[in-house]
Structure formats: C-alpha cells, structure tokens
C-alpha angles and dihedrals in degrees: 000000000000116000121234128212139193132202141199137176109284117249131177101237124145094339117178118268120208119171125189122198117190120187147142122251114299094013093121101257099143096042092046092049091053092046090054091045092055090051092050089048091059089064101028103039119211140093123305115227122195117201102205120200091162100086096268097307092137088070088069086081098046091108090059102038135036111225143135112257119217112187111212118195129180141322094073101186120148092255090051088056089048090052091050092050092046088051091055092048091049089056093053102265115171097173120036123191113195111199108204120012090170093080088069085068107036106007128106106295091007127133096282091047092050091051092048093047091053092050092046091051096044102035111012109187094344097115094183090057091044089057091051092050099044093102094045088051090061098053099085100040092045091051090051091047090052090052091051094048093048090051091052093048091049092057094081094159093058123079113220127202112187123194117206126192114230130213128199116253126197123207117200120208122181112253094011136091114262113274117223130201143146131262132184118254093239140079096194116130087222087082089069093049091068119123087217131013121197130189120208113194120212112289092008093128092217097318109132126222103228103178110033119182095216110095093221093050090052087066090055094061128070120174109166118213094250092061101044098091091059095060125074119194110254096021122123121241107262146173093266090062089049090051092052093048090052092046090052091049090051091054099258132128113261098168127128106080126121117275123255094228110104121245118281118279119210115250121235107198127197116268111288122253115255113278110268146104116343098018116135126186136211101352115173125216130172119210146106133281116253101177144353122208130185123224110198119228119264134198090275105026135052122236111280139182131227115212114194112206133201091261088068095248130120121235121197132213137163093208111106091196090059090049091051090049090050090054090054090047089051092052094052095035090234123180107244134189112230117199113187149152125219143200133185091286108043152335117265124202118239096169138010122183143139110286115243114254116262116246124232 
C-alpha cells in the first residue's frame, strides 16, 4: 500500500523543549534546573514535578521553589524511569525535572547493571564466554532504553530538564601532558536529542561553560544560534532564561538580551612591512572565522596566529587575545569585521570586532 503525505508552511508553535544540564558534584545542577523550570512555568503554566534519584536532595530547595517532589529509589532501569515520568504526567505535570538521569546508565538496576547481570547469569567467570555474549547482553536494556526515549520524545506538551552527573576523563597522548575534561555519565542517545545542552564545571555555581577547548567537552554543549543572544558569559542560569526558552518554544519573540560574545579586544598586528610596492593599508572585510592556527615563536620571530576567514584568506596577528576571540567567533559563527593591511607576503590584522547588525 502506497503511503500518502501532506504538507503545510512550517511555523514555530508549541515546539518541544528538552534541556540537558551536565555537571560535576556541587556545580549547581539541581538549583539551575529548578530556576529554569520556574521560568518555563511563567509561560507554560502548570505544576513542576521533580523526579529525584539523589536521595531527596532536591528538597533542599523547597524553601526557594514550589514543586512536586517524586522520590525515585532503585531499581533505575529505563522502564522504571518511564514509569516515573508517566506517573508525573498522570498527575498533570507540565514541566518535569529529572535529577539525575545518570542513574539510568550506572545506577542500581540501570543499563550497566542489567548487562552485567545477564553476563553473570549466562557466563559466570568464563571470560571468553562473556566476551562472546557481550552484544547479546545489550539487547534487552537497549530496547528498554529506546522505549523510554521514544516516550519522552512523544510528550511534546511537557518540558523536560534532565540533570546528568559528570565524571572527569583523562586522555593520554605520547609526549604531552595528560589532558583532562568532563563527560556525562550516560550513553543514551537521548542526550543528543536535547534542544539545549549545558556544561557546568566544578564549582561553577550554575555558570555554564559554553565554548570548552576539550574536543570531548565540545560534544557536551549545544547552544543553537537562536538562543545565543540570551546568554552572557559568566552569568548564572536563571528563571529569565527559562522564560525566554519557553517563549521561543511557544512561537514568541524572546530577543533583546546581551550577546554571549565577549567584548572586542584590540588587535596588535605584527610590525608592518616597509613601505613599498604592493603594500595596502586599512582594508575592511566582513565575514566569519573558519579556523585559527598557532605558529610557535622561533629564535627570530614571536608567536603568531593565523585566522582563516570565510573569504578563504589568512589574516595574521601576534595578539593571543585576538586569537582567543577569533576561536569564540568561530564557535558561534559570528559575523566579524576584519580591518587589515597587506604586503606581498601576507595580510595583517589591525582590528577585529563584531560586525554591526545590518538594518532592514
């Protein structure tokens, strides 16, 4: 039987809102989640439910926030999470905070426990047999996880805020100092279905890290273009951000907040080439940053930085602050104004700042 389809002009009206907050202990995950939930509630009225796997710790904030508390004890299997969420929905929940989602992965009765229980039952201490059965052991918990995730994605009229525990990971590279970063305690693909993903470093007190340098941490963060003007580097997550996210999801206009991009830093270009044939001065170009490369200092030259722009040309500077700013601009795909001079060898930055918005 042939399938039939329909179409209509796309509009942003009551789109789902899923927010993921990853952080180490004492980074402010629970408090931040409740702050955002209160902001969402001001636009999408209805009770806030908090599914608490952390031994009742969410109640520490009951004097600050009004919410329904749902204690959630082991087992923490995917279908147990689904049952907890269905319970909240049956009681009228419009915003559900799940703190923590990580127990679905490594908690008692979670996915890792289910895999290990299967292998213990089928193979015991026979490690060769365990290795043969490791894929079979994942079939049931992965199917349950898929059922949980599909249920969450189907609840389009409920806003979800998921808290994920983070653990420190260390990457070893021969000849280099160990590189450290943070990773969520979860392998669920639901993490990558989030509308917004925020990373709270240890001791950040609810202040997200938007542009991490670690390659793994970059995957933890997701700050879509339409939200970037609402976040200011160094600010705590708050109810006003939650309100703007909900207003956007409802189809409204939540613009008007300061941009995340840091203030302009003055460029300090390399010394100009001697005046002569082929030298140009103070040319202006507007575009985006595609790449930033470092050139270490040598016995005769200082360290410098090569900024590749969207016009395909390279622009050089010796100012590390400008290079850092260029990396941020690259992350957010910001329109920048390049002011430079050039000689026969290269283009040298004289100025580098956010391009003014176009009118009309």
